[in-house]
N, C-alpha and C positions, 0 to 999 in steps of 0.2 A: 315215856316210851313212845307215845304217839308222835311226838315231835321227831324222834329219831327215825321212825318208819316213814313219815312224810319226807324227811330229808333224803332218805334212801330212794324213795320213789321219784323225787325231784332229780336226784343224781342219775337215775335210769333214763329219765326223759332228756336231761341235758346231754347225755352221751349217745343220743340217737336211737335209743331203744324204746320199747313200750312195755306195759304190763297189762294184765287181763284179770277182770273180776267176774266170777260167775256165781249164779245161784241155782241150787238143785233142790227140788222138792216134789211131793205128790201134788196133784192138781188143786185140791182145796187149800193146802198150805201155800202153794205158789200164788194162787189168786189173792190170798190175804197179803202176802209179801208185796206183790205188785201194787195193790191198792195203797198200802202203807207207803211204799217207795214213791209212788206218783203224787201223793199228798204233799211231800216235802222236797222232792228232788226233780231235776230236769236233766236231760229230756225224758219224757214219759216213756215207759217200757210196756211191753205186752208179752204174752206167752211165746210169741215167735221172735222176740228181740234177741240180738246177739248176747250171749252170756246167760240166757235163761234155759234151763234144762228141766222140762216137766216130765216126771217119771210116771209110770203106770200106777194106777191105784193100788195094785197088789205088790208093789215094790217093797223090799225089806228096808224101808227108811221110815223114820218116825218124825223127823223134824226137818226144817230148812237147813241146808248147808251152804254157807258162803265161803268162797275160796278166792285167794289172791295168788296169781301166778306171776313170777318174775324171771327174767332171763339171766340174771347174774347173781353171784353169791352175795348174800346180805352181810353187812358189817358184823364183826364178832359180837358186839354188844346186843344185837337183836337176832343173831343167827339161831338161837335156841327156839325162836318162834316159827321157824321155817323147817320144812322137811324137803328131802330130795324128791324130785319128780322125774321119773324115768319112763312112765308107761303112757300117760294121757297128756295131751298138749306138750309134747316133747320139746317144742321150741322154747319152752319156759322150764328152766332147770330146777327151780325151787317153788314151793307152794306153802302158803300160810292158810290154815284152817282155823279161823276164829271169828265167829259171828260178831262178837262185841267189837273187836278191832276193825273189822270190815265195815260195820255200821258207822263207826267213827270216821272211817275213810270217806264214806258217802257224805257225812256232815262237813268234811273238809274238801269237797269238790271233786272227789273221784266218782266214777259211775260204773254201772254194770256194763260189761263188755270191754272193748279195747280202750285203753287210756294212753 
Protein backbone atom coordinates (compact mmCIF):
# COMPACT_ATOMS: atom_id res chain seq x y z
CA UNK A 1 0.00 0.00 0.00
CA UNK A 2 2.80 2.46 0.84
CA UNK A 3 4.24 1.99 -2.64
CA UNK A 4 0.87 2.94 -4.17
CA UNK A 5 0.63 6.06 -2.01
CA UNK A 6 4.16 7.08 -2.98
CA UNK A 7 3.33 6.46 -6.66
CA UNK A 8 0.27 8.69 -6.26
CA UNK A 9 2.32 11.47 -4.64
CA UNK A 10 4.93 11.20 -7.41
CA UNK A 11 2.10 11.46 -9.96
CA UNK A 12 0.92 14.66 -8.24
CA UNK A 13 4.42 16.17 -8.43
CA UNK A 14 4.98 15.08 -12.05
CA UNK A 15 1.78 16.84 -13.07
CA UNK A 16 2.80 20.18 -11.59
CA UNK A 17 0.90 19.99 -8.33
CA UNK A 18 2.03 19.77 -4.74
CA UNK A 19 0.81 18.14 -1.56
CA UNK A 20 0.91 19.30 2.03
CA UNK A 21 1.59 17.53 5.33
CA UNK A 22 0.70 19.08 8.66
CA UNK A 23 0.98 18.16 12.31
CA UNK A 24 -1.44 19.37 14.97
CA UNK A 25 -1.10 18.90 18.74
CA UNK A 26 -0.98 20.56 22.14
CA UNK A 27 2.36 22.16 23.08
CA UNK A 28 3.87 19.25 25.05
CA UNK A 29 2.92 16.66 22.45
CA UNK A 30 4.09 18.92 19.63
CA UNK A 31 7.47 19.53 21.27
CA UNK A 32 7.99 15.76 21.58
CA UNK A 33 7.01 15.26 17.92
CA UNK A 34 9.35 18.03 16.75
CA UNK A 35 12.26 16.57 18.72
CA UNK A 36 11.63 13.09 17.33
CA UNK A 37 11.19 14.42 13.77
CA UNK A 38 14.39 16.47 13.93
CA UNK A 39 16.43 13.48 15.13
CA UNK A 40 15.79 11.59 11.90
CA UNK A 41 14.57 14.02 9.22
CA UNK A 42 15.70 17.21 7.51
CA UNK A 43 15.17 20.05 7.22
CA UNK A 44 14.70 20.63 10.93
CA UNK A 45 11.35 22.04 12.02
CA UNK A 46 10.20 24.27 14.90
CA UNK A 47 6.87 25.30 16.38
CA UNK A 48 6.64 28.15 13.85
CA UNK A 49 7.42 25.99 10.80
CA UNK A 50 4.99 25.65 7.92
CA UNK A 51 2.66 22.75 8.60
CA UNK A 52 2.96 22.90 12.38
CA UNK A 53 -0.21 23.78 14.30
CA UNK A 54 0.28 24.17 18.04
CA UNK A 55 -3.03 24.13 19.86
CA UNK A 56 -3.84 25.73 23.20
CA UNK A 57 -3.25 23.54 26.25
CA UNK A 58 -6.99 23.39 26.90
CA UNK A 59 -7.89 22.22 23.37
CA UNK A 60 -10.11 19.16 23.13
CA UNK A 61 -7.35 17.05 21.54
CA UNK A 62 -5.54 14.18 23.18
CA UNK A 63 -2.85 13.23 20.71
CA UNK A 64 -0.81 14.28 17.70
CA UNK A 65 -2.70 14.36 14.42
CA UNK A 66 -0.80 14.10 11.14
CA UNK A 67 -2.62 14.95 7.92
CA UNK A 68 -1.77 14.68 4.24
CA UNK A 69 -3.60 17.02 1.85
CA UNK A 70 -3.71 16.33 -1.90
CA UNK A 71 -5.28 18.35 -4.74
CA UNK A 72 -6.53 15.48 -6.93
CA UNK A 73 -8.63 12.38 -6.40
CA UNK A 74 -6.60 9.37 -5.29
CA UNK A 75 -6.64 6.19 -7.39
CA UNK A 76 -9.49 3.81 -6.61
CA UNK A 77 -7.26 1.23 -4.90
CA UNK A 78 -6.22 3.73 -2.19
CA UNK A 79 -9.24 6.07 -2.28
CA UNK A 80 -10.65 4.48 0.88
CA UNK A 81 -7.76 6.02 2.84
CA UNK A 82 -8.77 9.58 1.90
CA UNK A 83 -11.73 11.74 2.78
CA UNK A 84 -13.11 14.76 0.98
CA UNK A 85 -11.80 18.10 2.20
CA UNK A 86 -14.14 21.04 1.77
CA UNK A 87 -13.63 23.36 4.74
CA UNK A 88 -9.95 23.76 5.64
CA UNK A 89 -7.10 24.06 3.12
CA UNK A 90 -9.65 24.04 0.32
CA UNK A 91 -6.96 24.10 -2.37
CA UNK A 92 -6.51 20.42 -1.47
CA UNK A 93 -9.64 18.41 -2.25
CA UNK A 94 -8.68 15.25 -0.33
CA UNK A 95 -7.19 14.50 3.07
CA UNK A 96 -5.60 11.45 4.63
CA UNK A 97 -5.57 11.21 8.45
CA UNK A 98 -3.28 8.35 9.42
CA UNK A 99 -0.25 8.94 11.64
CA UNK A 100 1.32 5.60 10.74
CA UNK A 101 1.13 6.17 7.00
CA UNK A 102 2.36 9.75 7.27
CA UNK A 103 5.30 8.72 9.46
CA UNK A 104 6.21 6.24 6.70
CA UNK A 105 6.00 9.09 4.19
CA UNK A 106 8.57 10.97 6.28
CA UNK A 107 10.81 7.89 6.10
CA UNK A 108 10.42 7.99 2.31
CA UNK A 109 11.53 11.61 1.83
CA UNK A 110 8.35 13.58 2.42
CA UNK A 111 8.42 16.45 4.90
CA UNK A 112 6.21 18.61 7.07
CA UNK A 113 4.74 21.48 5.05
CA UNK A 114 4.65 21.90 1.30
CA UNK A 115 6.02 19.03 -0.77
